[in-house]
C-alpha atoms as an extended CHARMM CRD file, in Angstrom:
* protein
*
       282  EXT
         1         1  MET       CA             94.6800000000      116.1800000000       88.6000000000  PROA      1               0.0000000000
         2         2  ALA       CA             97.0540000000      116.2840000000       85.6120000000  PROA      2               0.0000000000
         3         3  GLU       CA             99.5950000000      118.2910000000       87.5890000000  PROA      3               0.0000000000
         4         4  ARG       CA             99.5170000000      115.8170000000       90.4900000000  PROA      4               0.0000000000
         5         5  ASP       CA             99.7080000000      112.8290000000       88.1480000000  PROA      5               0.0000000000
         6         6  ALA       CA            103.0380000000      114.1860000000       86.8390000000  PROA      6               0.0000000000
         7         7  VAL       CA            104.6000000000      114.0850000000       90.2980000000  PROA      7               0.0000000000
         8         8  GLY       CA            105.0230000000      110.3140000000       90.3910000000  PROA      8               0.0000000000
         9         9  ALA       CA            106.8100000000      110.3030000000       87.0250000000  PROA      9               0.0000000000
        10        10  ALA       CA            109.0350000000      113.1620000000       88.1740000000  PROA      10              0.0000000000
        11        11  VAL       CA            109.9620000000      111.3130000000       91.3640000000  PROA      11              0.0000000000
        12        12  ARG       CA            110.8150000000      108.1800000000       89.3940000000  PROA      12              0.0000000000
        13        13  ARG       CA            112.9530000000      110.0350000000       86.8640000000  PROA      13              0.0000000000
        14        14  SER       CA            114.8020000000      111.9820000000       89.5580000000  PROA      14              0.0000000000
        15        15  ARG       CA            115.4600000000      108.7620000000       91.4860000000  PROA      15              0.0000000000
        16        16  GLU       CA            116.7940000000      107.0210000000       88.3780000000  PROA      16              0.0000000000
        17        17  ASN       CA            118.9910000000      110.0200000000       87.5080000000  PROA      17              0.0000000000
        18        18  ALA       CA            120.3980000000      109.9280000000       91.0450000000  PROA      18              0.0000000000
        19        19  GLY       CA            121.1580000000      106.2040000000       90.6980000000  PROA      19              0.0000000000
        20        20  ILE       CA            119.0540000000      105.3550000000       93.7560000000  PROA      20              0.0000000000
        21        21  THR       CA            116.9920000000      102.1610000000       93.8690000000  PROA      21              0.0000000000
        22        22  LEU       CA            113.3530000000      102.1680000000       94.8860000000  PROA      22              0.0000000000
        23        23  ARG       CA            114.2730000000      100.1610000000       97.9760000000  PROA      23              0.0000000000
        24        24  ASP       CA            117.0200000000      102.6270000000       98.9830000000  PROA      24              0.0000000000
        25        25  LEU       CA            114.7480000000      105.6400000000       98.5890000000  PROA      25              0.0000000000
        26        26  ALA       CA            112.0210000000      103.9360000000      100.6080000000  PROA      26              0.0000000000
        27        27  GLY       CA            114.6000000000      103.2670000000      103.3340000000  PROA      27              0.0000000000
        28        28  LYS       CA            115.6930000000      106.9060000000      103.4090000000  PROA      28              0.0000000000
        29        29  LEU       CA            112.0750000000      107.9960000000      103.8410000000  PROA      29              0.0000000000
        30        30  GLY       CA            111.1590000000      105.2970000000      106.3440000000  PROA      30              0.0000000000
        31        31  VAL       CA            108.3440000000      103.8890000000      104.1920000000  PROA      31              0.0000000000
        32        32  SER       CA            107.7850000000      100.5050000000      102.5470000000  PROA      32              0.0000000000
        33        33  VAL       CA            108.8440000000       99.7680000000       98.9820000000  PROA      33              0.0000000000
        34        34  GLY       CA            105.1630000000       99.2380000000       98.1800000000  PROA      34              0.0000000000
        35        35  THR       CA            104.3090000000      102.7400000000       99.3870000000  PROA      35              0.0000000000
        36        36  MET       CA            107.1730000000      104.2290000000       97.3870000000  PROA      36              0.0000000000
        37        37  SER       CA            106.0560000000      102.3330000000       94.2980000000  PROA      37              0.0000000000
        38        38  ALA       CA            102.5060000000      103.6150000000       94.8020000000  PROA      38              0.0000000000
        39        39  ILE       CA            103.8410000000      107.1820000000       94.9320000000  PROA      39              0.0000000000
        40        40  GLU       CA            105.8340000000      106.7710000000       91.7220000000  PROA      40              0.0000000000
        41        41  ASN       CA            102.8120000000      105.2650000000       89.9650000000  PROA      41              0.0000000000
        42        42  ASP       CA            100.4680000000      107.9830000000       91.2590000000  PROA      42              0.0000000000
        43        43  LYS       CA             98.3660000000      105.5330000000       93.2440000000  PROA      43              0.0000000000
        44        44  VAL       CA             98.3920000000      107.7300000000       96.3610000000  PROA      44              0.0000000000
        45        45  ALA       CA             98.2850000000      111.4440000000       96.9590000000  PROA      45              0.0000000000
        46        46  VAL       CA            101.5650000000      113.0720000000       98.0140000000  PROA      46              0.0000000000
        47        47  THR       CA            101.5430000000      115.6600000000      100.7910000000  PROA      47              0.0000000000
        48        48  VAL       CA            103.7830000000      118.7280000000      100.6820000000  PROA      48              0.0000000000
        49        49  ASP       CA            105.8200000000      117.3940000000      103.6050000000  PROA      49              0.0000000000
        50        50  ARG       CA            106.3070000000      114.0260000000      101.8970000000  PROA      50              0.0000000000
        51        51  LEU       CA            107.2560000000      115.7170000000       98.6130000000  PROA      51              0.0000000000
        52        52  THR       CA            109.8240000000      117.8630000000      100.4210000000  PROA      52              0.0000000000
        53        53  ALA       CA            111.3040000000      114.7850000000      102.1080000000  PROA      53              0.0000000000
        54        54  ILE       CA            111.5500000000      112.9780000000       98.7620000000  PROA      54              0.0000000000
        55        55  ALA       CA            113.2400000000      115.9780000000       97.1520000000  PROA      55              0.0000000000
        56        56  GLU       CA            115.7910000000      116.1870000000       99.9920000000  PROA      56              0.0000000000
        57        57  ALA       CA            116.5210000000      112.4440000000       99.7380000000  PROA      57              0.0000000000
        58        58  LEU       CA            117.0970000000      112.7930000000       95.9830000000  PROA      58              0.0000000000
        59        59  GLY       CA            119.1360000000      115.9730000000       96.2740000000  PROA      59              0.0000000000
        60        60  VAL       CA            116.7770000000      118.0500000000       94.1470000000  PROA      60              0.0000000000
        61        61  GLY       CA            114.4920000000      120.9490000000       94.8260000000  PROA      61              0.0000000000
        62        62  ALA       CA            110.8150000000      120.2720000000       95.4470000000  PROA      62              0.0000000000
        63        63  PRO       CA            109.8330000000      122.5930000000       92.5470000000  PROA      63              0.0000000000
        64        64  GLU       CA            111.6430000000      120.2320000000       90.1610000000  PROA      64              0.0000000000
        65        65  LEU       CA            109.1860000000      117.5150000000       91.1230000000  PROA      65              0.0000000000
        66        66  LEU       CA            106.2640000000      119.8080000000       90.3240000000  PROA      66              0.0000000000
        67        67  THR       CA            107.5150000000      121.0110000000       86.9380000000  PROA      67              0.0000000000
        68        68  TYR       CA            108.1890000000      117.6720000000       85.3140000000  PROA      68              0.0000000000
        69        69  ASP       CA            108.0260000000      117.7710000000       81.5070000000  PROA      69              0.0000000000
        70        70  ALA       CA            106.2820000000      114.5470000000       80.4910000000  PROA      70              0.0000000000
        71        71  ALA       CA            107.3840000000      115.0860000000       76.8900000000  PROA      71              0.0000000000
        72        72  THR       CA            111.0090000000      114.5310000000       77.8810000000  PROA      72              0.0000000000
        73        73  PRO       CA            111.6850000000      110.7910000000       77.7680000000  PROA      73              0.0000000000
        74        74  PRO       CA            113.2880000000      109.4000000000       80.9350000000  PROA      74              0.0000000000
        75        75  PRO       CA            116.5410000000      107.4660000000       80.7860000000  PROA      75              0.0000000000
        76        76  ARG       CA            116.4580000000      103.6790000000       80.7110000000  PROA      76              0.0000000000
        77        77  PRO       CA            115.4500000000      102.4900000000       84.2000000000  PROA      77              0.0000000000
        78        78  ARG       CA            118.0540000000      100.8350000000       86.3460000000  PROA      78              0.0000000000
        79        79  THR       CA            117.4380000000       97.3710000000       87.6480000000  PROA      79              0.0000000000
        80        80  GLU       CA            116.3490000000       96.9620000000       91.2530000000  PROA      80              0.0000000000
        81        81  THR       CA            120.0370000000       96.6200000000       92.0280000000  PROA      81              0.0000000000
        82        82  ASP       CA            122.8530000000       96.4220000000       89.5100000000  PROA      82              0.0000000000
        83        83  ASP       CA            124.3730000000       93.4410000000       91.2820000000  PROA      83              0.0000000000
        84        84  ALA       CA            121.1110000000       91.5340000000       91.7610000000  PROA      84              0.0000000000
        85        85  ASP       CA            120.9800000000       87.8010000000       91.1660000000  PROA      85              0.0000000000
        86        86  TRP       CA            118.0280000000       87.2280000000       88.8660000000  PROA      86              0.0000000000
        87        87  ARG       CA            117.6870000000       83.6580000000       90.1140000000  PROA      87              0.0000000000
        88        88  HSD       CA            117.3710000000       84.7300000000       93.7740000000  PROA      88              0.0000000000
        89        89  PHE       CA            113.9150000000       85.5730000000       95.1030000000  PROA      89              0.0000000000
        90        90  ASP       CA            113.3470000000       87.3730000000       98.3720000000  PROA      90              0.0000000000
        91        91  ALA       CA            109.7970000000       88.0120000000       99.5150000000  PROA      91              0.0000000000
        92        92  LEU       CA            108.4240000000       91.1370000000       97.8720000000  PROA      92              0.0000000000
        93        93  ASP       CA            108.3100000000       94.0990000000      100.2260000000  PROA      93              0.0000000000
        94        94  LEU       CA            104.5880000000       94.7660000000       99.8210000000  PROA      94              0.0000000000
        95        95  ASP       CA            102.7370000000       96.9900000000      102.2360000000  PROA      95              0.0000000000
        96        96  PRO       CA            100.1530000000       95.1300000000      104.3750000000  PROA      96              0.0000000000
        97        97  VAL       CA             97.2530000000       96.1880000000      102.1740000000  PROA      97              0.0000000000
        98        98  LEU       CA             98.8630000000       94.9900000000       98.9350000000  PROA      98              0.0000000000
        99        99  ALA       CA             99.9320000000       91.7290000000      100.5900000000  PROA      99              0.0000000000
       100       100  ALA       CA             96.3480000000       91.2180000000      101.7340000000  PROA      100             0.0000000000
       101       101  ALA       CA             95.0460000000       92.0720000000       98.2490000000  PROA      101             0.0000000000
       102       102  VAL       CA             97.2090000000       89.2910000000       96.7710000000  PROA      102             0.0000000000
       103       103  GLU       CA             95.6620000000       86.8320000000       99.2200000000  PROA      103             0.0000000000
       104       104  VAL       CA             92.0820000000       87.9750000000       98.6830000000  PROA      104             0.0000000000
       105       105  PHE       CA             92.2550000000       88.3880000000       94.8860000000  PROA      105             0.0000000000
       106       106  THR       CA             93.7960000000       84.9260000000       94.5550000000  PROA      106             0.0000000000
       107       107  GLU       CA             91.0750000000       83.3470000000       96.6720000000  PROA      107             0.0000000000
       108       108  THR       CA             87.9700000000       85.1880000000       95.4670000000  PROA      108             0.0000000000
       109       109  GLY       CA             88.9870000000       86.7620000000       92.1790000000  PROA      109             0.0000000000
       110       110  TYR       CA             89.0600000000       90.5170000000       91.6730000000  PROA      110             0.0000000000
       111       111  HSD       CA             85.3250000000       90.9190000000       91.1680000000  PROA      111             0.0000000000
       112       112  GLY       CA             84.5070000000       88.7740000000       94.1810000000  PROA      112             0.0000000000
       113       113  ALA       CA             86.7930000000       90.7980000000       96.4190000000  PROA      113             0.0000000000
       114       114  THR       CA             85.7290000000       93.8020000000       98.4580000000  PROA      114             0.0000000000
       115       115  MET       CA             87.7540000000       96.4430000000      100.2390000000  PROA      115             0.0000000000
       116       116  ARG       CA             86.2800000000       95.1380000000      103.5000000000  PROA      116             0.0000000000
       117       117  LEU       CA             87.6760000000       91.6530000000      102.8030000000  PROA      117             0.0000000000
       118       118  VAL       CA             91.0760000000       93.1670000000      102.0240000000  PROA      118             0.0000000000
       119       119  ALA       CA             90.9300000000       95.2790000000      105.1920000000  PROA      119             0.0000000000
       120       120  THR       CA             90.1150000000       92.2120000000      107.2810000000  PROA      120             0.0000000000
       121       121  ALA       CA             92.9980000000       90.2680000000      105.7560000000  PROA      121             0.0000000000
       122       122  ALA       CA             95.3380000000       93.2020000000      106.3640000000  PROA      122             0.0000000000
       123       123  GLY       CA             94.1490000000       93.6370000000      109.9460000000  PROA      123             0.0000000000
       124       124  ILE       CA             93.2300000000       97.2980000000      109.4940000000  PROA      124             0.0000000000
       125       125  SER       CA             90.0670000000       99.3190000000      109.0600000000  PROA      125             0.0000000000
       126       126  VAL       CA             88.4900000000      100.0350000000      105.6880000000  PROA      126             0.0000000000
       127       127  ALA       CA             89.2490000000      103.7040000000      106.2750000000  PROA      127             0.0000000000
       128       128  GLY       CA             92.8790000000      102.7590000000      106.8040000000  PROA      128             0.0000000000
       129       129  ILE       CA             93.0500000000      101.2330000000      103.3280000000  PROA      129             0.0000000000
       130       130  TYR       CA             91.7670000000      104.3900000000      101.6900000000  PROA      130             0.0000000000
       131       131  HSD       CA             94.4880000000      106.3680000000      103.4100000000  PROA      131             0.0000000000
       132       132  HSD       CA             97.0320000000      104.6200000000      101.1580000000  PROA      132             0.0000000000
       133       133  HSD       CA             95.0460000000      103.2120000000       98.2120000000  PROA      133             0.0000000000
       134       134  ARG       CA             92.2040000000      105.0740000000       96.5760000000  PROA      134             0.0000000000
       135       135  SER       CA             90.2500000000      102.0910000000       95.2890000000  PROA      135             0.0000000000
       136       136  LYS       CA             90.2260000000       98.3560000000       94.6560000000  PROA      136             0.0000000000
       137       137  GLN       CA             91.2360000000       99.1220000000       91.0750000000  PROA      137             0.0000000000
       138       138  HSD       CA             94.3580000000      100.9250000000       92.2760000000  PROA      138             0.0000000000
       139       139  LEU       CA             95.2770000000       97.8590000000       94.3300000000  PROA      139             0.0000000000
       140       140  LEU       CA             95.0190000000       95.7040000000       91.2250000000  PROA      140             0.0000000000
       141       141  VAL       CA             97.1030000000       98.0960000000       89.1400000000  PROA      141             0.0000000000
       142       142  ALA       CA             99.7930000000       98.2390000000       91.8360000000  PROA      142             0.0000000000
       143       143  LEU       CA             99.9940000000       94.4370000000       91.8810000000  PROA      143             0.0000000000
       144       144  PHE       CA            100.3420000000       94.2610000000       88.0880000000  PROA      144             0.0000000000
       145       145  ASP       CA            103.0810000000       96.8960000000       88.1790000000  PROA      145             0.0000000000
       146       146  THR       CA            104.9070000000       95.0840000000       90.9610000000  PROA      146             0.0000000000
       147       147  MET       CA            104.9120000000       91.7770000000       89.0850000000  PROA      147             0.0000000000
       148       148  LEU       CA            105.8670000000       93.2430000000       85.7210000000  PROA      148             0.0000000000
       149       149  ASP       CA            108.6510000000       95.3780000000       87.2270000000  PROA      149             0.0000000000
       150       150  ASP       CA            110.0800000000       92.3390000000       89.0090000000  PROA      150             0.0000000000
       151       151  LEU       CA            109.8710000000       90.2170000000       85.8760000000  PROA      151             0.0000000000
       152       152  GLY       CA            111.3190000000       92.9600000000       83.6770000000  PROA      152             0.0000000000
       153       153  TRP       CA            114.5760000000       93.4970000000       85.5110000000  PROA      153             0.0000000000
       154       154  ARG       CA            115.1030000000       89.7530000000       85.9300000000  PROA      154             0.0000000000
       155       155  MET       CA            114.6990000000       89.0660000000       82.2150000000  PROA      155             0.0000000000
       156       156  ASP       CA            117.0040000000       91.9560000000       81.3550000000  PROA      156             0.0000000000
       157       157  ALA       CA            119.6380000000       90.7110000000       83.8020000000  PROA      157             0.0000000000
       158       158  ALA       CA            119.2990000000       87.1600000000       82.4980000000  PROA      158             0.0000000000
       159       159  ALA       CA            119.7620000000       88.3040000000       78.8940000000  PROA      159             0.0000000000
       160       160  THR       CA            122.7660000000       90.5490000000       79.5200000000  PROA      160             0.0000000000
       161       161  GLU       CA            124.5940000000       87.9630000000       81.5990000000  PROA      161             0.0000000000
       162       162  THR       CA            126.0810000000       86.4630000000       78.4250000000  PROA      162             0.0000000000
       163       163  ASP       CA            127.0320000000       87.3730000000       74.8570000000  PROA      163             0.0000000000
       164       164  ASP       CA            125.9270000000       83.9650000000       73.5480000000  PROA      164             0.0000000000
       165       165  PRO       CA            122.4570000000       84.2600000000       71.9200000000  PROA      165             0.0000000000
       166       166  VAL       CA            121.4580000000       80.6990000000       72.8320000000  PROA      166             0.0000000000
       167       167  THR       CA            122.3590000000       81.1140000000       76.4890000000  PROA      167             0.0000000000
       168       168  ALA       CA            120.6660000000       84.5160000000       76.5670000000  PROA      168             0.0000000000
       169       169  PHE       CA            117.4290000000       83.0200000000       75.2320000000  PROA      169             0.0000000000
       170       170  ALA       CA            117.5790000000       80.0710000000       77.6410000000  PROA      170             0.0000000000
       171       171  ASN       CA            118.2970000000       82.4110000000       80.5540000000  PROA      171             0.0000000000
       172       172  MET       CA            115.2980000000       84.5830000000       79.6880000000  PROA      172             0.0000000000
       173       173  VAL       CA            113.0020000000       81.5650000000       79.5340000000  PROA      173             0.0000000000
       174       174  GLU       CA            114.3720000000       80.3910000000       82.8740000000  PROA      174             0.0000000000
       175       175  ALA       CA            113.8150000000       83.8500000000       84.3940000000  PROA      175             0.0000000000
       176       176  LEU       CA            110.2410000000       83.9590000000       83.0820000000  PROA      176             0.0000000000
       177       177  ALA       CA            109.4620000000       80.5040000000       84.4150000000  PROA      177             0.0000000000
       178       178  LEU       CA            111.1070000000       81.1770000000       87.7740000000  PROA      178             0.0000000000
       179       179  CYS       CA            109.0870000000       84.3450000000       88.2340000000  PROA      179             0.0000000000
       180       180  GLN       CA            105.8280000000       82.5090000000       87.5100000000  PROA      180             0.0000000000
       181       181  ALA       CA            106.6620000000       79.8390000000       90.0930000000  PROA      181             0.0000000000
       182       182  GLN       CA            108.3100000000       81.9320000000       92.8010000000  PROA      182             0.0000000000
       183       183  ARG       CA            105.6710000000       84.6930000000       92.5670000000  PROA      183             0.0000000000
       184       184  ARG       CA            102.8990000000       82.1800000000       91.9340000000  PROA      184             0.0000000000
       185       185  ASP       CA             99.9480000000       84.0140000000       93.5120000000  PROA      185             0.0000000000
       186       186  LEU       CA            100.9100000000       87.3700000000       92.0360000000  PROA      186             0.0000000000
       187       187  ALA       CA            101.5660000000       85.7630000000       88.6470000000  PROA      187             0.0000000000
       188       188  PHE       CA             98.1550000000       84.0590000000       88.8110000000  PROA      188             0.0000000000
       189       189  ILE       CA             96.4770000000       87.4440000000       89.3160000000  PROA      189             0.0000000000
       190       190  VAL       CA             98.3610000000       88.9310000000       86.3600000000  PROA      190             0.0000000000
       191       191  ALA       CA             97.4470000000       85.9330000000       84.2000000000  PROA      191             0.0000000000
       192       192  THR       CA             93.7310000000       85.9530000000       85.0400000000  PROA      192             0.0000000000
       193       193  GLU       CA             92.7080000000       89.5210000000       85.8540000000  PROA      193             0.0000000000
       194       194  MET       CA             93.8190000000       91.4640000000       82.7860000000  PROA      194             0.0000000000
       195       195  ARG       CA             90.1570000000       91.8480000000       81.8590000000  PROA      195             0.0000000000
       196       196  SER       CA             89.5350000000       93.6080000000       85.1780000000  PROA      196             0.0000000000
       197       197  LEU       CA             91.9480000000       96.4690000000       84.4890000000  PROA      197             0.0000000000
       198       198  GLU       CA             90.4580000000       99.7900000000       83.4670000000  PROA      198             0.0000000000
       199       199  GLU       CA             91.8650000000      102.3430000000       81.0450000000  PROA      199             0.0000000000
       200       200  PRO       CA             94.3660000000      103.9080000000       80.7740000000  PROA      200             0.0000000000
       201       201  ASP       CA             96.1980000000      101.2780000000       82.8340000000  PROA      201             0.0000000000
       202       202  ARG       CA             94.8350000000       98.4010000000       80.7750000000  PROA      202             0.0000000000
       203       203  SER       CA             96.5830000000       99.6060000000       77.6170000000  PROA      203             0.0000000000
       204       204  ARG       CA             99.7680000000      100.4630000000       79.4850000000  PROA      204             0.0000000000
       205       205  VAL       CA             99.9370000000       97.0420000000       81.1200000000  PROA      205             0.0000000000
       206       206  ALA       CA             99.1260000000       95.3330000000       77.8220000000  PROA      206             0.0000000000
       207       207  ASP       CA            102.1020000000       97.1380000000       76.2840000000  PROA      207             0.0000000000
       208       208  ALA       CA            104.3270000000       95.9720000000       79.1530000000  PROA      208             0.0000000000
       209       209  ARG       CA            103.2050000000       92.3690000000       78.6830000000  PROA      209             0.0000000000
       210       210  ARG       CA            103.8450000000       92.5870000000       74.9470000000  PROA      210             0.0000000000
       211       211  ALA       CA            107.3230000000       93.9130000000       75.7320000000  PROA      211             0.0000000000
       212       212  VAL       CA            108.0590000000       90.6740000000       77.5850000000  PROA      212             0.0000000000
       213       213  GLN       CA            107.1200000000       88.7030000000       74.4840000000  PROA      213             0.0000000000
       214       214  HSD       CA            109.1440000000       91.0000000000       72.2520000000  PROA      214             0.0000000000
       215       215  ARG       CA            112.2210000000       90.3630000000       74.4110000000  PROA      215             0.0000000000
       216       216  LEU       CA            111.8870000000       86.6520000000       73.7260000000  PROA      216             0.0000000000
       217       217  ASP       CA            111.1530000000       87.2440000000       70.0360000000  PROA      217             0.0000000000
       218       218  ARG       CA            114.3090000000       89.3070000000       69.6030000000  PROA      218             0.0000000000
       219       219  ALA       CA            116.4440000000       86.7890000000       71.4700000000  PROA      219             0.0000000000
       220       220  ALA       CA            115.0960000000       83.9310000000       69.3470000000  PROA      220             0.0000000000
       221       221  SER       CA            115.7050000000       85.8620000000       66.1290000000  PROA      221             0.0000000000
       222       222  ALA       CA            119.2760000000       86.6230000000       67.2070000000  PROA      222             0.0000000000
       223       223  ALA       CA            119.9420000000       82.9100000000       67.7480000000  PROA      223             0.0000000000
       224       224  VAL       CA            118.4250000000       82.0940000000       64.3590000000  PROA      224             0.0000000000
       225       225  ALA       CA            120.6130000000       84.7450000000       62.7000000000  PROA      225             0.0000000000
       226       226  ALA       CA            123.6630000000       83.2390000000       64.4090000000  PROA      226             0.0000000000
       227       227  GLY       CA            122.7700000000       79.8260000000       62.9860000000  PROA      227             0.0000000000
       228       228  ASP       CA            122.0950000000       78.3020000000       66.3940000000  PROA      228             0.0000000000
       229       229  PHE       CA            118.3120000000       77.8230000000       66.0460000000  PROA      229             0.0000000000
       230       230  ALA       CA            116.9330000000       75.9790000000       63.0240000000  PROA      230             0.0000000000
       231       231  THR       CA            113.2540000000       76.8330000000       63.5410000000  PROA      231             0.0000000000
       232       232  ARG       CA            111.5690000000       78.6340000000       60.6720000000  PROA      232             0.0000000000
       233       233  THR       CA            109.0470000000       80.2310000000       63.0120000000  PROA      233             0.0000000000
       234       234  PRO       CA            111.0570000000       81.8420000000       65.8350000000  PROA      234             0.0000000000
       235       235  HSD       CA            108.3470000000       84.3060000000       66.8380000000  PROA      235             0.0000000000
       236       236  SER       CA            105.5140000000       81.7770000000       66.8950000000  PROA      236             0.0000000000
       237       237  THR       CA            107.6860000000       79.3420000000       68.8080000000  PROA      237             0.0000000000
       238       238  ALA       CA            108.7110000000       82.0630000000       71.2710000000  PROA      238             0.0000000000
       239       239  ARG       CA            105.0210000000       82.7740000000       71.8960000000  PROA      239             0.0000000000
       240       240  ALA       CA            104.4120000000       79.1030000000       72.5890000000  PROA      240             0.0000000000
       241       241  VAL       CA            107.3330000000       79.1180000000       75.0260000000  PROA      241             0.0000000000
       242       242  ALA       CA            105.9980000000       82.1910000000       76.8310000000  PROA      242             0.0000000000
       243       243  THR       CA            102.5160000000       80.6770000000       77.0490000000  PROA      243             0.0000000000
       244       244  MET       CA            103.9890000000       77.5030000000       78.5160000000  PROA      244             0.0000000000
       245       245  CYS       CA            105.7320000000       79.5270000000       81.2150000000  PROA      245             0.0000000000
       246       246  ILE       CA            102.8110000000       81.8210000000       81.9940000000  PROA      246             0.0000000000
       247       247  ALA       CA            100.5800000000       78.7880000000       82.6030000000  PROA      247             0.0000000000
       248       248  MET       CA            102.7750000000       77.6510000000       85.4980000000  PROA      248             0.0000000000
       249       249  PRO       CA            100.8000000000       79.3930000000       88.2880000000  PROA      249             0.0000000000
       250       250  HSD       CA             97.8100000000       77.2100000000       87.3730000000  PROA      250             0.0000000000
       251       251  TRP       CA             99.5690000000       73.9790000000       88.3000000000  PROA      251             0.0000000000
       252       252  PHE       CA            102.8910000000       74.5550000000       90.0390000000  PROA      252             0.0000000000
       253       253  SER       CA            102.9790000000       73.7800000000       93.7590000000  PROA      253             0.0000000000
       254       254  PRO       CA            105.9340000000       74.6020000000       96.0390000000  PROA      254             0.0000000000
       255       255  GLY       CA            105.2500000000       71.3210000000       97.8240000000  PROA      255             0.0000000000
       256       256  GLY       CA            105.3530000000       69.2740000000       94.6460000000  PROA      256             0.0000000000
       257       257  PRO       CA            108.0430000000       66.8590000000       93.4890000000  PROA      257             0.0000000000
       258       258  GLN       CA            110.0060000000       69.5530000000       91.6200000000  PROA      258             0.0000000000
       259       259  THR       CA            111.3400000000       72.8480000000       92.8760000000  PROA      259             0.0000000000
       260       260  ALA       CA            110.8030000000       76.0890000000       90.9980000000  PROA      260             0.0000000000
       261       261  ALA       CA            114.4600000000       75.9920000000       89.9430000000  PROA      261             0.0000000000
       262       262  ASP       CA            114.0610000000       72.4330000000       88.6180000000  PROA      262             0.0000000000
       263       263  VAL       CA            111.0240000000       73.3060000000       86.5070000000  PROA      263             0.0000000000
       264       264  ALA       CA            112.5380000000       76.5560000000       85.2190000000  PROA      264             0.0000000000
       265       265  ALA       CA            115.7180000000       74.7710000000       84.0910000000  PROA      265             0.0000000000
       266       266  GLU       CA            113.6040000000       72.0510000000       82.4640000000  PROA      266             0.0000000000
       267       267  TYR       CA            111.5140000000       74.6580000000       80.6360000000  PROA      267             0.0000000000
       268       268  ALA       CA            114.6710000000       76.3390000000       79.3520000000  PROA      268             0.0000000000
       269       269  ASP       CA            115.7910000000       72.9980000000       77.9070000000  PROA      269             0.0000000000
       270       270  LEU       CA            112.3500000000       72.4340000000       76.3850000000  PROA      270             0.0000000000
       271       271  ALA       CA            112.4560000000       75.8950000000       74.8330000000  PROA      271             0.0000000000
       272       272  LEU       CA            115.7890000000       75.1260000000       73.1660000000  PROA      272             0.0000000000
       273       273  ALA       CA            114.3810000000       71.8650000000       71.7960000000  PROA      273             0.0000000000
       274       274  MET       CA            111.3320000000       73.7190000000       70.4490000000  PROA      274             0.0000000000
       275       275  MET       CA            113.6800000000       76.1580000000       68.6980000000  PROA      275             0.0000000000
       276       276  HSD       CA            115.5710000000       73.2160000000       67.1100000000  PROA      276             0.0000000000
       277       277  HSD       CA            118.7900000000       74.1790000000       68.7870000000  PROA      277             0.0000000000
       278       278  ARG       CA            121.8440000000       73.1240000000       66.7990000000  PROA      278             0.0000000000
       279       279  VAL       CA            124.5570000000       71.9330000000       69.1520000000  PROA      279             0.0000000000
       280       280  ARG       CA            127.8580000000       72.9020000000       67.6150000000  PROA      280             0.0000000000
       281       281  PRO       CA            130.7390000000       70.4240000000       67.7780000000  PROA      281             0.0000000000
       282       282  ASP       CA            133.5720000000       71.3060000000       70.1390000000  PROA      282             0.0000000000
């Protein structure tokens, strides 16, 4: 099991070293992005034929994917695409089972859901689900990873779009709020089902969620150091800002009076006010 579990990490590192996006690799292999993500996160078993095809697409030898040294840290992951617009949201390319899991988990909650309900929503047999996803828990983990990966690259892109610490902080808040509204159902699952995750994924996901908060903390501290924020509690205020954004899936409606973009921009302004933003004279 340990040897197989290393394959997904090896595939991911080789893909990143080759400068190939998850979407591009999935296209080369003729599979969905969701399936490719499941492979990289060791949610599905990888056949020899599939491993060979992945190695050929990445320009490496198959043995390299079986001799991955987990002690060697991978390079910083690339964003989904270097030229991506963090404010633009296409529908996530989830495989039918994951898309059905979002629908069922949102409606019934994780513990109320069954693989049969997910299979019915996906329009396939229960046996068909197990061909791609080993358990209901693996579906949940894949959904958390999908949401956190999407949020992560957007916040990074939002922060690096500018050298101004105030704009960087406001952009990150906007990106966080946009993701909660535009990915509302998926964000709702991430906000409410953390308790349903099992170890070791629970700790790993908790670390990823803390990393989101730490991004905001660092951005707030940078603006304080630059003299642009007057708050004496940048970290506590940043936590309040993040909590405000993460609560959006509980109330935001696409059919409401405000669009996701409207609310996200408003939240960014509120976050600056909470930080006691000092507007410098021209």
